[in-house]
The first five atom37 places (N, CA, C, CB, O) and aatype in JSON, in Angstrom:
{
  "aatype": [12, 9, 15, 13, 3, 3, 12, 6, 10, 12, 5, 10, 0, 13, 4, 12, 3, 5, 16, 11, 2, 5, 12, 15, 12, 7, 7, 6, 9, 1, 1, 8, 0, 15, 9, 9, 6, 11, 19, 11, 19, 6, 12, 3, 1, 1, 11, 6, 1, 16, 7, 0, 18, 16, 14, 6, 7, 19, 16, 10, 5, 10, 6, 11, 6, 10, 1, 3, 10, 1, 7, 6, 10],
  "atom_mask": [
    [1, 1, 1, 1, 1],
    [1, 1, 1, 1, 1],
    [1, 1, 1, 1, 1],
    [1, 1, 1, 1, 1],
    [1, 1, 1, 1, 1],
    [1, 1, 1, 1, 1],
    [1, 1, 1, 1, 1],
    [1, 1, 1, 1, 1],
    [1, 1, 1, 1, 1],
    [1, 1, 1, 1, 1],
    [1, 1, 1, 1, 1],
    [1, 1, 1, 1, 1],
    [1, 1, 1, 1, 1],
    [1, 1, 1, 1, 1],
    [1, 1, 1, 1, 1],
    [1, 1, 1, 1, 1],
    [1, 1, 1, 1, 1],
    [1, 1, 1, 1, 1],
    [1, 1, 1, 1, 1],
    [1, 1, 1, 1, 1],
    [1, 1, 1, 1, 1],
    [1, 1, 1, 1, 1],
    [1, 1, 1, 1, 1],
    [1, 1, 1, 1, 1],
    [1, 1, 1, 1, 1],
    [1, 1, 1, 0, 1],
    [1, 1, 1, 0, 1],
    [1, 1, 1, 1, 1],
    [1, 1, 1, 1, 1],
    [1, 1, 1, 1, 1],
    [1, 1, 1, 1, 1],
    [1, 1, 1, 1, 1],
    [1, 1, 1, 1, 1],
    [1, 1, 1, 1, 1],
    [1, 1, 1, 1, 1],
    [1, 1, 1, 1, 1],
    [1, 1, 1, 1, 1],
    [1, 1, 1, 1, 1],
    [1, 1, 1, 1, 1],
    [1, 1, 1, 1, 1],
    [1, 1, 1, 1, 1],
    [1, 1, 1, 1, 1],
    [1, 1, 1, 1, 1],
    [1, 1, 1, 1, 1],
    [1, 1, 1, 1, 1],
    [1, 1, 1, 1, 1],
    [1, 1, 1, 1, 1],
    [1, 1, 1, 1, 1],
    [1, 1, 1, 1, 1],
    [1, 1, 1, 1, 1],
    [1, 1, 1, 0, 1],
    [1, 1, 1, 1, 1],
    [1, 1, 1, 1, 1],
    [1, 1, 1, 1, 1],
    [1, 1, 1, 1, 1],
    [1, 1, 1, 1, 1],
    [1, 1, 1, 0, 1],
    [1, 1, 1, 1, 1],
    [1, 1, 1, 1, 1],
    [1, 1, 1, 1, 1],
    [1, 1, 1, 1, 1],
    [1, 1, 1, 1, 1],
    [1, 1, 1, 1, 1],
    [1, 1, 1, 1, 1],
    [1, 1, 1, 1, 1],
    [1, 1, 1, 1, 1],
    [1, 1, 1, 1, 1],
    [1, 1, 1, 1, 1],
    [1, 1, 1, 1, 1],
    [1, 1, 1, 1, 1],
    [1, 1, 1, 0, 1],
    [1, 1, 1, 1, 1],
    [1, 1, 1, 1, 1]
  ],
  "atom_positions": [
    [[4.18, 4.77, -9.31], [3.85, 4.97, -8.65], [4.05, 4.0, -7.24], [3.02, 5.26, -9.2], [3.5, 2.9, -7.2]],
    [[4.73, 4.39, -6.31], [4.72, 2.96, -5.12], [4.14, 2.78, -4.56], [5.37, 2.64, -4.26], [3.3, 3.59, -4.17]],
    [[4.25, 1.42, -4.13], [3.78, 0.51, -4.15], [4.4, -0.27, -2.23], [4.21, -0.11, -5.74], [5.48, -0.79, -1.96]],
    [[3.44, -0.06, -1.5], [3.92, -0.34, -0.28], [3.32, -1.43, -0.1], [3.76, 0.57, 0.71], [2.36, -1.62, -0.85]],
    [[3.62, -2.44, 0.84], [2.32, -3.78, 1.46], [1.98, -2.75, 2.81], [3.19, -5.99, 2.13], [2.37, -1.67, 3.27]],
    [[0.78, -4.07, 3.17], [0.4, -2.91, 4.65], [1.6, -2.69, 5.8], [-1.04, -3.66, 5.73], [1.48, -1.55, 6.25]],
    [[2.87, -3.51, 6.51], [3.87, -3.2, 6.82], [5.1, -2.15, 6.73], [3.98, -3.87, 6.65], [5.99, -1.87, 7.53]],
    [[4.7, -1.52, 5.07], [6.15, -0.73, 4.51], [4.73, -0.12, 5.27], [7.2, -0.44, 2.61], [4.3, -0.92, 6.09]],
    [[4.16, 0.75, 5.19], [2.9, 0.92, 4.64], [2.62, 2.15, 6.19], [1.77, -0.88, 4.36], [2.35, 3.34, 6.32]],
    [[2.93, 0.81, 7.22], [2.52, 1.43, 8.92], [4.05, 1.64, 9.19], [1.58, 0.08, 10.33], [4.24, 2.26, 10.24]],
    [[5.08, 1.32, 8.59], [6.46, 1.78, 8.72], [6.25, 3.24, 8.61], [7.49, 1.18, 7.63], [6.33, 4.23, 9.34]],
    [[5.98, 2.97, 7.45], [5.81, 4.99, 6.95], [5.5, 5.84, 7.59], [4.87, 5.53, 6.04], [6.14, 6.88, 7.69]],
    [[3.79, 5.42, 8.52], [3.07, 5.9, 8.48], [4.44, 6.4, 10.69], [1.29, 5.0, 7.86], [4.47, 7.35, 11.48]],
    [[4.97, 5.41, 10.62], [5.51, 5.88, 12.42], [7.02, 7.01, 11.69], [6.39, 3.71, 13.89], [7.32, 8.06, 12.27]],
    [[7.46, 6.75, 10.94], [8.7, 7.45, 9.64], [8.95, 8.65, 10.13], [8.15, 7.75, 7.87], [9.73, 9.37, 10.76]],
    [[7.29, 8.47, 9.19], [7.2, 10.2, 9.39], [6.5, 11.21, 11.16], [5.87, 10.63, 7.89], [6.88, 12.22, 11.75]],
    [[5.22, 10.06, 11.4], [4.88, 10.85, 12.74], [6.61, 11.63, 14.04], [3.77, 9.26, 13.75], [6.73, 12.72, 14.6]],
    [[7.71, 10.2, 13.98], [8.43, 10.8, 14.18], [9.33, 11.84, 14.11], [8.49, 10.44, 14.21], [9.94, 12.44, 14.99]],
    [[9.28, 11.98, 12.36], [10.16, 13.06, 12.05], [9.15, 14.8, 11.92], [10.96, 12.48, 10.41], [9.36, 15.97, 11.62]],
    [[7.83, 13.76, 12.46], [6.62, 15.38, 12.36], [7.75, 16.45, 12.79], [4.84, 15.48, 13.9], [8.35, 16.94, 11.84]],
    [[8.15, 16.9, 14.09], [8.63, 18.13, 15.05], [10.18, 18.63, 14.12], [9.02, 17.43, 17.07], [10.8, 19.69, 14.14]],
    [[10.42, 17.3, 13.31], [11.2, 17.98, 12.3], [11.71, 18.81, 11.79], [11.08, 18.0, 11.83], [12.88, 19.2, 11.78]],
    [[10.23, 19.34, 11.01], [10.09, 20.66, 9.79], [10.06, 21.83, 10.15], [8.92, 20.74, 8.97], [9.25, 22.3, 10.94]],
    [[11.21, 22.59, 9.44], [11.04, 23.9, 10.26], [10.87, 24.84, 8.67], [12.7, 24.38, 11.54], [9.85, 25.51, 8.83]],
    [[11.06, 24.94, 8.19], [9.9, 25.35, 7.16], [8.96, 25.11, 6.84], [9.97, 25.36, 6.38], [8.56, 23.97, 7.08]],
    [[7.72, 26.44, 5.82], [6.39, 26.25, 5.11], [6.7, 25.13, 4.19], [0.0, 0.0, 0.0], [6.14, 24.04, 4.26]],
    [[7.5, 25.42, 3.41], [6.84, 24.27, 2.51], [7.02, 22.61, 3.09], [0.0, 0.0, 0.0], [6.5, 21.6, 2.61]],
    [[7.64, 22.68, 3.89], [8.49, 21.23, 4.71], [7.55, 20.39, 4.98], [9.3, 21.45, 6.24], [7.16, 19.27, 4.63]],
    [[7.08, 21.91, 6.27], [5.56, 21.43, 7.15], [4.41, 21.02, 6.43], [4.9, 22.61, 8.0], [3.63, 20.28, 7.03]],
    [[4.03, 21.48, 4.82], [2.48, 21.69, 4.34], [2.74, 19.94, 2.99], [2.1, 24.06, 3.24], [1.8, 19.3, 2.52]],
    [[4.8, 19.54, 2.64], [3.93, 18.2, 1.67], [4.8, 17.81, 3.14], [4.33, 17.41, -0.55], [5.25, 18.94, 3.32]],
    [[5.32, 17.04, 4.26], [4.55, 16.82, 5.58], [3.78, 15.97, 5.91], [3.91, 17.6, 5.86], [3.86, 14.76, 6.08]],
    [[2.6, 17.08, 6.05], [1.57, 16.85, 6.24], [0.75, 16.44, 4.83], [1.19, 17.88, 6.97], [-0.26, 15.73, 4.83]],
    [[1.22, 16.9, 3.88], [0.19, 16.12, 2.47], [0.89, 14.56, 3.07], [0.78, 16.75, 0.11], [-0.01, 13.76, 3.3]],
    [[2.03, 14.11, 3.29], [2.12, 13.03, 2.97], [2.09, 11.86, 4.2], [3.2, 13.11, 2.21], [2.36, 10.66, 4.3]],
    [[1.68, 12.76, 4.91], [0.96, 11.91, 6.39], [-0.36, 11.59, 5.78], [0.7, 12.98, 8.09], [-0.3, 10.43, 5.39]],
    [[-1.78, 12.21, 5.48], [-2.28, 12.95, 4.78], [-2.98, 11.49, 4.17], [-1.34, 14.05, 3.97], [-3.86, 10.67, 4.42]],
    [[-2.02, 11.79, 3.28], [-1.66, 10.43, 1.98], [-2.32, 8.9, 2.91], [0.81, 10.17, 1.58], [-3.32, 8.23, 3.16]],
    [[-0.4, 9.12, 3.17], [-0.22, 7.51, 3.84], [-2.03, 7.57, 4.87], [1.84, 7.37, 5.36], [-2.68, 6.62, 4.42]],
    [[-2.63, 8.1, 5.65], [-3.43, 7.32, 6.18], [-4.66, 7.53, 5.23], [-3.59, 7.59, 7.63], [-5.6, 6.76, 5.45]],
    [[-4.78, 8.22, 4.44], [-6.42, 7.32, 3.82], [-5.68, 6.21, 3.19], [-7.68, 8.29, 2.35], [-6.26, 5.69, 2.23]],
    [[-4.7, 5.79, 3.48], [-4.34, 4.46, 2.16], [-5.09, 3.72, 3.25], [-2.31, 3.77, 1.56], [-6.16, 3.12, 3.29]],
    [[-4.15, 3.98, 4.08], [-3.73, 2.63, 5.66], [-5.63, 2.92, 5.98], [-1.93, 3.54, 7.81], [-6.22, 1.93, 5.56]],
    [[-6.31, 3.62, 6.39], [-7.96, 3.82, 6.7], [-8.38, 3.34, 5.62], [-8.63, 5.3, 6.94], [-9.2, 2.46, 5.91]],
    [[-8.14, 3.55, 3.33], [-9.01, 2.1, 2.59], [-8.82, 0.35, 2.35], [-9.06, 2.43, 1.26], [-9.6, -0.44, 1.81]],
    [[-7.19, 0.04, 3.11], [-7.01, -1.08, 3.71], [-7.5, -1.25, 4.44], [-6.22, -1.37, 3.99], [-8.14, -2.29, 4.26]],
    [[-7.69, -0.79, 5.46], [-8.8, -1.43, 6.54], [-9.86, -2.4, 5.99], [-9.67, -0.25, 7.21], [-9.87, -3.59, 5.68]],
    [[-10.96, -1.17, 6.0], [-12.04, -1.13, 4.95], [-12.48, -2.44, 4.44], [-11.6, -0.35, 3.79], [-13.3, -3.22, 4.94]],
    [[-11.35, -2.61, 2.66], [-11.19, -3.39, 1.79], [-10.97, -4.26, 2.77], [-10.34, -3.16, 0.75], [-12.01, -4.72, 3.23]],
    [[-9.54, -4.83, 3.48], [-9.28, -5.94, 3.29], [-9.66, -6.48, 5.51], [-7.42, -5.98, 2.3], [-9.56, -7.47, 6.22]],
    [[-9.95, -5.51, 5.59], [-9.05, -5.9, 7.24], [-7.81, -5.83, 7.79], [0.0, 0.0, 0.0], [-7.45, -6.37, 8.84]],
    [[-6.89, -4.87, 6.76], [-5.68, -4.42, 6.8], [-5.46, -3.73, 8.88], [-5.62, -3.09, 5.27], [-6.34, -3.41, 9.68]],
    [[-4.08, -3.75, 9.03], [-4.21, -2.82, 10.76], [-5.31, -3.41, 11.51], [-4.69, -0.92, 10.7], [-5.62, -2.6, 12.39]],
    [[-5.95, -4.31, 11.55], [-7.09, -4.77, 12.44], [-6.61, -6.13, 12.85], [-8.61, -4.82, 11.69], [-6.3, -6.91, 11.94]],
    [[-6.48, -6.58, 14.35], [-6.58, -8.93, 14.6], [-6.79, -9.48, 13.62], [-7.95, -9.88, 15.52], [-6.04, -10.29, 13.07]],
    [[-8.52, -8.87, 13.02], [-8.72, -9.98, 12.27], [-8.36, -10.52, 11.23], [-9.46, -10.04, 12.11], [-8.42, -11.73, 11.01]],
    [[-7.57, -8.87, 9.78], [-6.59, -8.58, 9.54], [-5.53, -9.08, 9.13], [0.0, 0.0, 0.0], [-5.13, -9.23, 7.97]],
    [[-4.96, -9.4, 10.32], [-3.77, -9.95, 11.04], [-3.39, -11.21, 10.73], [-3.91, -9.95, 12.36], [-2.41, -11.68, 10.16]],
    [[-4.45, -11.72, 11.27], [-4.97, -13.28, 11.74], [-5.33, -14.28, 10.37], [-6.58, -13.11, 12.76], [-5.37, -15.5, 10.48]],
    [[-5.61, -13.44, 8.89], [-5.32, -14.04, 8.34], [-4.44, -13.6, 7.66], [-6.01, -14.45, 8.02], [-3.77, -14.62, 7.59]],
    [[-3.8, -12.73, 6.99], [-2.59, -12.19, 6.69], [-1.67, -13.33, 6.85], [-2.26, -10.99, 7.52], [-1.35, -14.05, 5.9]],
    [[-1.3, -13.47, 7.91], [-0.33, -14.31, 9.2], [-1.0, -15.77, 8.19], [-1.0, -14.07, 11.64], [-0.26, -15.97, 7.23]],
    [[-2.29, -16.84, 8.24], [-2.98, -17.45, 8.25], [-2.36, -17.66, 6.66], [-4.27, -17.04, 8.81], [-1.72, -18.71, 6.72]],
    [[-2.3, -17.24, 5.58], [-2.33, -17.21, 4.16], [-0.38, -17.22, 4.22], [-3.4, -15.56, 3.36], [0.37, -17.84, 3.46]],
    [[0.06, -16.2, 5.52], [1.8, -16.69, 5.03], [2.11, -18.1, 4.93], [3.0, -16.22, 6.14], [2.72, -18.65, 4.02]],
    [[1.31, -18.92, 6.59], [1.68, -19.94, 6.45], [1.69, -21.1, 5.39], [1.36, -20.13, 7.19], [2.54, -21.95, 5.13]],
    [[0.28, -20.81, 4.8], [-0.32, -21.33, 3.94], [0.73, -21.6, 3.0], [-1.38, -20.62, 3.54], [1.16, -22.75, 2.87]],
    [[1.29, -20.41, 2.2], [2.08, -20.17, 1.02], [3.33, -20.6, 2.16], [1.98, -18.43, 0.11], [4.14, -21.13, 1.4]],
    [[3.67, -20.63, 2.92], [5.62, -21.02, 2.57], [5.47, -22.87, 3.43], [7.38, -19.29, 4.06], [6.46, -23.5, 3.79]],
    [[4.17, -23.35, 3.56], [3.64, -24.59, 3.3], [3.6, -25.19, 1.53], [2.18, -24.43, 3.96], [4.17, -26.06, 0.88]],
    [[2.67, -24.24, 1.32], [2.82, -24.79, -0.38], [1.6, -24.86, -0.58], [0.0, 0.0, 0.0], [1.19, -24.73, -1.74]],
    [[0.75, -25.06, 0.41], [-0.34, -24.76, 0.61], [-1.43, -24.25, -0.36], [-0.15, -24.11, 1.39], [-0.68, -23.45, -0.93]],
    [[-2.56, -24.1, -0.97], [-3.47, -23.75, -1.88], [-4.46, -22.73, -1.1], [-4.16, -25.04, -2.47], [-5.41, -22.22, -1.69]]
  ]
}
């Protein structure tokens, strides 16, 4: 299983969206659509579970990263 953090998953969704029109064969189109659907499902799951991809979630993540950089608990 490949594990992506939130930003990597968002980057993957962007890349998949940018390459969507470059698929020409039926199999390519179906696999591409399948990957896009899986990425969107995972992003929605994270959004509901942790607040990822929301302004509040981003704020919490940044605050956590700042505490980690400062060595706080």
